[in-house]
N, C-alpha and C positions, 0 to 999 in steps of 0.2 A: 307568505309562508314557504314557498320554494327557495327563496334566498336565505331564510333562516336556516333551512337544511343545508344548503350549500355552504354557508359560513361555518356551521358546526363541523361539516366534513373537512372543509379546509383546515379548521383549527385543530382537529383530531390528527389529521395527517401531518401538519406542521409539528406539532407536539411530539407525536410518535418518532418522526424523522429526526428531530433535533435531540430527542432523549437518547435514542440508540447510537446517534452520531456522537454524542457526548460521553456515553457510556463506552463506547468502543475506542475512543481516543486515548492515545498514550498520555499518562498523567504529566509527564515531563514536557509535553508539547502544548498543552492546554494553556491558553494565555489568561491573564489578569486574575482570575480567581481559580480556586481548585475545582477539580472535576466534580466532586460531590455537591458543592455549593451551586455550580452551574446547572446540575440536574435539578436541585430544589428550586432554583430560580426559574427554570423553564417550565417546570410544573406549577409552581406557585404564582406566577405572574403570566397569565395566558397571552399568547402571541407576542408581547413585549419582551418577555424573558427569552423566547426562542429567537427573536430578531437580534437581541442583544448578543445572545451566543454566537449566532452565525456571523455577526460583524466583529465582535471584540474577543470571543473566547476560543473560537475553534482554531485547531492547528492550522498553520499556513503550510501549504504544500511546498514540494521542492526542496526540502531540507534532507533529502536522503543522503546518508553518509556512505553507504555502501553501493557501489555500482557494479553491476554485472557486465563482464566483456564477453564479446563472442570469442570462441577458441582461437580464431585467427587473428584476433586483436591482443590476446593476453601474451605478453612476453614471456612469462613463466611456462606457458604451455608450448609455445614456439620453441624455448630452449630445450625442454624436456623431449620434444619431438625430434629435434635435430640430434640429440645425444642418442636416442633410440635408433635413428637412421644411421648414424655413424657406427653404432655397435654391431648391427646386423646388415652391413651392405651386400654381402654374398647371397643372402638367403632370398631365393626367387619366391614369388607368390602367385597363387592362382587369382583370377579375376575375382573370386568371392572372398579374398583376404586370407585364405588359409595357405600354408606352405605346400609346395609342390611335392608329391611323392614320386620317386624315380624307381 
C-alpha cells in the first residue's frame, strides 16, 4: 500500500513539474509539437507524456542570444570611460568619489 502512495506522489510531482516547465517555456523554443499540445499530452498520457516532453519537447539550454559582459570586458563601456577621463583630467577627487572643494 505504501508503494502505491509513493507512486501516486511521484506521478503528481512529475506531472506538475513538467506542466509548469512546459507552460513557462518560450513557445518558439519548444520542439516537435506546440506548447499547448505538449501540455495536453503531459496531462492526458500519465508519465509517458511527461517523459516524452522531457526527452523530445523541452527547450535545449545554451541558446542564449544575449550575453552580459562585465563592465571591464565591455569595449563600449571602456571607450566611454576613457572619453570621460580624457575630458576631466584636471579635476581632483576625494577618496569618496566627490570633487574636492578648495
